C-alpha positions as CSV (number, residue, x, y, z in Angstrom):
1,M,-38.3,41.5,-61.2
2,S,-36.2,39.9,-58.5
3,K,-35.9,36.1,-58.3
4,F,-36.2,34.6,-54.8
5,V,-34.4,31.5,-53.6
6,K,-34.8,29.5,-50.4
7,V,-32.1,30.5,-47.9
8,G,-33.2,28.5,-44.9
9,A,-36.2,27.1,-43.0
10,G,-38.2,27.7,-39.8
11,W,-40.1,25.8,-37.2
12,K,-43.0,27.1,-35.1
13,K,-42.1,26.9,-31.4
14,E,-43.4,28.0,-28.1
15,T,-41.6,29.2,-25.0
16,K,-42.3,27.7,-21.6
17,A,-44.5,30.8,-20.9
18,G,-46.5,30.0,-24.0
19,K,-45.1,32.7,-26.3
20,G,-45.0,31.6,-29.9
21,F,-42.0,32.3,-32.2
22,I,-40.3,30.8,-35.3
23,S,-36.9,29.2,-34.9
24,G,-35.0,29.5,-38.1
25,K,-31.8,28.1,-39.7
26,L,-30.2,29.6,-42.7
27,N,-28.5,27.5,-45.3
28,D,-25.0,28.4,-43.9
29,G,-26.1,27.1,-40.4
30,T,-26.8,30.5,-38.9
31,M,-29.7,30.3,-36.4
32,L,-32.2,33.0,-35.8
33,S,-35.5,33.6,-34.0
34,I,-38.5,35.5,-35.4
35,W,-40.8,37.1,-32.9
36,A,-44.1,39.1,-33.2
37,N,-43.3,42.7,-32.6
38,E,-45.0,43.4,-29.2
39,H,-44.1,47.1,-29.5
40,K,-46.0,47.8,-32.7
41,T,-48.2,50.9,-32.3
42,A,-48.4,52.0,-35.9
43,D,-49.0,50.4,-39.3
44,K,-45.5,51.5,-40.4
45,H,-43.9,49.5,-37.6
46,P,-42.7,46.0,-38.5
47,D,-44.9,43.0,-37.6
48,Y,-41.9,40.8,-36.7
49,E,-38.5,41.2,-35.2
50,F,-35.5,38.9,-36.0
51,S,-32.8,38.0,-33.4
52,M,-29.7,35.8,-33.2
53,D,-26.9,35.3,-30.8
54,Y,-24.7,38.3,-30.2
55,E,-21.4,36.8,-31.5
56,T,-22.9,35.8,-34.9
57,A,-24.7,39.2,-35.3
58,Q,-21.5,41.0,-34.4
59,K,-19.5,39.0,-37.1
60,L,-22.2,39.8,-39.7
61,D,-22.1,43.5,-38.6
62,L,-25.9,43.3,-37.7
63,V,-25.7,44.7,-34.1
64,S,-27.5,48.1,-33.9
65,D,-25.9,51.0,-32.0
66,Y,-28.9,50.8,-29.6
67,D,-28.1,47.1,-28.8
68,K,-24.4,47.8,-28.4
69,E,-25.1,50.5,-25.9
70,R,-27.7,48.4,-24.1
71,L,-25.4,45.4,-23.8
72,E,-22.5,47.6,-22.6
73,R,-24.8,49.1,-19.9
74,D,-26.0,45.6,-18.8
75,E,-22.4,44.4,-18.6
76,T,-21.3,47.4,-16.6
77,N,-24.3,46.9,-14.2
78,A,-23.5,43.2,-13.9
79,Q,-19.9,44.0,-13.0
80,V,-21.1,46.4,-10.3
81,K,-23.5,43.9,-8.8
82,D,-20.7,41.3,-8.7
83,E,-18.5,43.4,-6.4
84,P,-18.5,42.1,-2.8
85,F,-19.6,45.0,-0.6
């Protein structure tokens, strides 16, 4: 049987729009947020989603291919919008 150890702590918080989440800090100082999965449509889908700033996630090799592609598209679209036409 696996033994568990405390690796961080979390605090209940709320956005200005009233959306609840957990703000967490791991023992190494890494910050993350835990949100209820608003896209859950089946029992096998996770109840919560974890997120953290992109740079930290990238260093830890936690950025999914989907997010990499989405962020690249967003960056490309932002560059196009910034062009003075």
